[in-house]
N, C-alpha and C positions, 0 to 999 in steps of 0.2 A: 723044437727048432723050427719045424714046418709051420707051427702056429705063429711063431714070431715073424717068419718070412711073410706068411699070409696076412698077418696084421699090418706089417710094413707096407705091403702092396696095396692093402685096402686104404691105408692112410694116404699113400701117394695118389691113389685114384680119387680119394675124397678131396684132397688139396687141389688136384687138377680140375675137379668139377667146380669147386669154389672159385678157383682162379678163372675158369672159363666163364662163370657167371659174372665175375667182376669185369672181365674184359668186355662181355656183352653189354653191360651197363655203360661202360665208358664209350663204347661204340655208339650207343643210342643217344649220347649227349650231343651228337652232331645231327640227330634227326629233328624233324620239324616240331615234334612234340616238346622238345626241350629248348627250342629257340624262343627268344623274346620277340613278340609281335609288335610291329610298329605300323600304324595306319598313316599313310602318307598321301596328302592331297596333291593333285596335279591337274593340268589342263590338257585336252586332247590335241597336242601338236608336238612337233619335234623339239622345240626349245624347252618345253616343260617336261615332256615324258622320256626323252632319250636316255639321260643318265640313269634314271630309275629303272627303265625297262632293261637296260644293259646290265645293271647291277643284279637284277633278278635272273636274267637269262644266263649270265656267266657265273652265277653263284657267289658273287663277291660279298653280298650282304650275309649270306649264310656262313661264309668263312669267318665273319665277325660275330656269329652267334645270333643273327637277326633274321626274322621272318618279315619281310616288308610286304604289306598289302596295300595295293593302290586304290585310291578313292577319287573318282573323277568329278571335277567341278568345271563351271563355264568361265570363271574368272577368279583372280586372286583374293578380292575382298570376301568372297563367300568361303574360301579356304580358311582365312584368318578367323572369321566368325565361327567356323566349325571347330577350329582349335580351341577357341575361347570357351566353347560349350563342352569340350572334352570328347567330341566325336572323332577327331583325328589328332595325331601327335605332331606331325611335321607337314609343312607345305612348301611347294615350289611355286614361287610367285614371279610375275613379270615386273617391269619397271614401275608401273603406275601404283601398284599395291604397296610399294615401299613407303608411300606416304604414311601408311599405318604403323610402320616401324618407327618413323620419325615421331609419331604420336604416342609411342610407348606400347603399342599393341602387339609388337613382335620383335624378336631378336634374330639377327642374321647369323647363321652358323656356317654358311659356305656360299661363295660366289660360284655360279654354275656356268653361265655363258653370257655373251653380249648379243642381243636381238637386233635383227634388221627385218623383222617379220611384219611390223605394223604399216598399214597403208591407208590413205584416204582415197576412196574411189568415188567418182562422180558419174552420174547417168546423163549422157549428152542429150538424150531425149527430153530430159527435165530442165534443160537449159544450163547445165553445169559443164563448163569447159575449163574453168580456172578456179583458184581459191576464192577470188573476188566474187565469183558467181554463187558462192554458198550463202551470201546474205539473204535472209528471209526464207531459206530452204529448210526442209525437214531432214535431219541427219541422224542416223542411228549409230550408237557406240555403247560400249559397256562401261558404265560409270566406275571410276576408280582404277581403270586399266591404263596401260601404256598407250593404247590407242586413243583414249580420251586426251592424254597429254599431247600427243601428236596433233590432234584436232585443235587443241587450245593454242599450241605454238603456231600452227598454220593460220588460224584466224588472227592471232596477234600480229603476224607478219604483214597483214593487210589492214591493220587498224581496227580489227573487230574483236568481239568476245562472244561467248555463248549467248549473251543477251541479244545478239544480232541474228541468231539462227534459232531454229527449234530442234533442241537435242532430245532424242528419244532413247531411253535406256533399253538396249537389247543385247542378248548374248550373240556371239558371232553367227551361230546357225540360224537364229531368228532374223538377223540382219540380212543374211543371204536371201532368205525367203521374201523379205520386204523389198529388197532391191530388185529381185527378178520379177516380182509382181507389180512393180512400179509404185508402191506405197510410200517410198522415200526417194529423195533426190540424190542422196549420198550416204556413205557409211565410212566409219573409221573402225577398222577391224584388223585382225592378224591372220596369218596363214595357219592352216591350209584354206580357211574360208575365203581369203582373197582370191585364191586360185579358182575356187568353185564359181565365184561371181564372174570372173573374167571368162571362164569356160562357158558359162551359160549365156552371158550377154554379149560377148565378143566385142565388136567395134563400137557398141554403145557406151563402153566403159572408158573413162580417162583416169589415170592415176595422178592425183593432185600433189601428194606428198608422201614421204615415208620416213623411216628412222634416220636414214642417211642425209635427208634434207637438212636436218638440224644437228648434225654430228659435231659442228663447231661449238654448240651450246651445251649439249648433254650426251652422255652415253646411255645405253639402255640395258643395264644389267638385269639378269634373272638370278634369283638367289633362293636358297633354302632357309626357311625360318621356323621358329617355334615361339610359343608364348614366353615371356620372361619368367613366369612361375615354373614352366616346364624345364627351362634352361637351368634354373637354380637347383632343381631336384635331380636332374638326369645328365650331368656332365659326362660321366663315363660312357653312358649309352650313346650320347651324341657324338663323342669322339669315335666310337666304333662305327656309327652310321656314316660319318664323313670318311672314315678309312675305306669302307666299301664303296662309297660315292666316288672317291678319288680314283680307285682302280677302274670303276666304270667310265669315268671321264677320260682317262688315259686310253682305254680301249676304244671308246667312241671316236676319239680324235683320228685314229688310224683306220677305222672300219665304218665310216659313216653310212655307206650304202646298205651294208648289212643291218646296221642299227635302224635305219629308216624302214626296212622291211619288218623288223620286229615291232616297231611302233605302229605301223600300219595294221598289223595283226592284233595288237593290244587294243587299239581304238576303233577297230573295224572300219577302216578307211581305205580308199583306193591307193594301192602301193605307189602308183605313178605320181599321185599328189604328194605323198610323203617323200619321194625322191626329190621333187621340187623343193619341198619344205626343208630338206637337208642343207640348202644353200642360204637359209634365212637367219642363220646365227654364226657367230664366231665361236667355234668350239674350243674351250680352254682345257688345259691339262692341270694336273695337280701341282706340278712345278711352277707353272705360271701363277697360280693362286698363292702358293707359299712365298714365292719371290715378291709378289705384289704386296703381301702383308709385311714382309721384312723391310722392303725399301720405301714403304709409305704410299705406294701407288694406289693400293686398295682403299686406304683411308681417304685419300684425296679424291678418288672417284665418287665415293659415297658422299663426301662433302659437296662436290660439284652438283651431284644429283639433288641433294637437299636444297641447294641454292635455287635451282630451277623450280622446285616445288614451291619454295617461298615466293619467288618472283611471280609465279602463276596463281598465287593465292590458295594453293592446295594444302598448305600447313600454316598455322597461325604465327609461328615464330621459329627461329633457328635453334637447334639443339646440338649438343656435342655428339657426333656419330659414335664416339667411344661408348656411349650409353647403350647402344643397341647393336653394334657390330662385335661379335665374339671372336676376336682374332685368335685367342688361345685355343679354341676348338679346331680351327683350321691348321695352326702350327703343330699342335699335338698329334693330330691325325696324320699329317705328312711325316713327321718324325717317326711315328710308330710304323708306318709303312716302309720307311727307308733306313731302318736300323742296319748297321754294318754287320 
């Protein structure tokens, strides 16, 4: 009888050990070793980095089984090129790079925010006090960016095109250096680089135009995108990514100062500049995006954006935005996050 009792206790102990091992393995499923890694491209500013950094800091992506690794770029076109080569999976792009979506290079998986971060800054010492004064001047901008679009719209408002000026392709940090050193007369760039130029040059700087100058013609959305091939193969992963993104967007909307400090730490920038940068976008929520999809506002916005690209000669012809805006990703993610 004692043998039977002893055997029974041994079996109980063994089952307990196996059960413990099983629970340990289940627990490890939440560890980073079992998370799916996504490499996501972004630019070092609030508009581009804030939702991503928030999602990482708050653990929202890990809740969806994702390990998001950030890869920094100077502008959207470079991000899309990196996606095409397979170096990154997802990108956060500004308004200007959406031309590549219209050209079939990227699919939009989520609207992030509306930017008011782009500005055209002139150097008074170089004879620039108005948009008209840009004629014949050397101007730095990042080609394919929303800042270039602002420049084109500003020139058009005075009957000019880029042929009437000398456009130099520079990333924002290089444009800052060129402005301060006096090598260029003006620049079309975005924050926080705009703040640095003003800080360093003071009264020499005049702001000629910004995103709000042309708000009656176009909005300036920032979006998350993937290549069409990636979208076809990884729908479930993208829904999970947008679920985490939505949680981050909702948190960001109510904690923007805290998020600005997080972004400053991530991009190694002066926190005071990022606090200013916190006011250069309209911070959207998941409900805003979901409602905009459902009532057609989102589609109309991207249609209007495309028409401006067409008018400015940035795309050869109009295409159906339904070809590159993945509404189902946005709705599925919202519904998954808001199950009763």
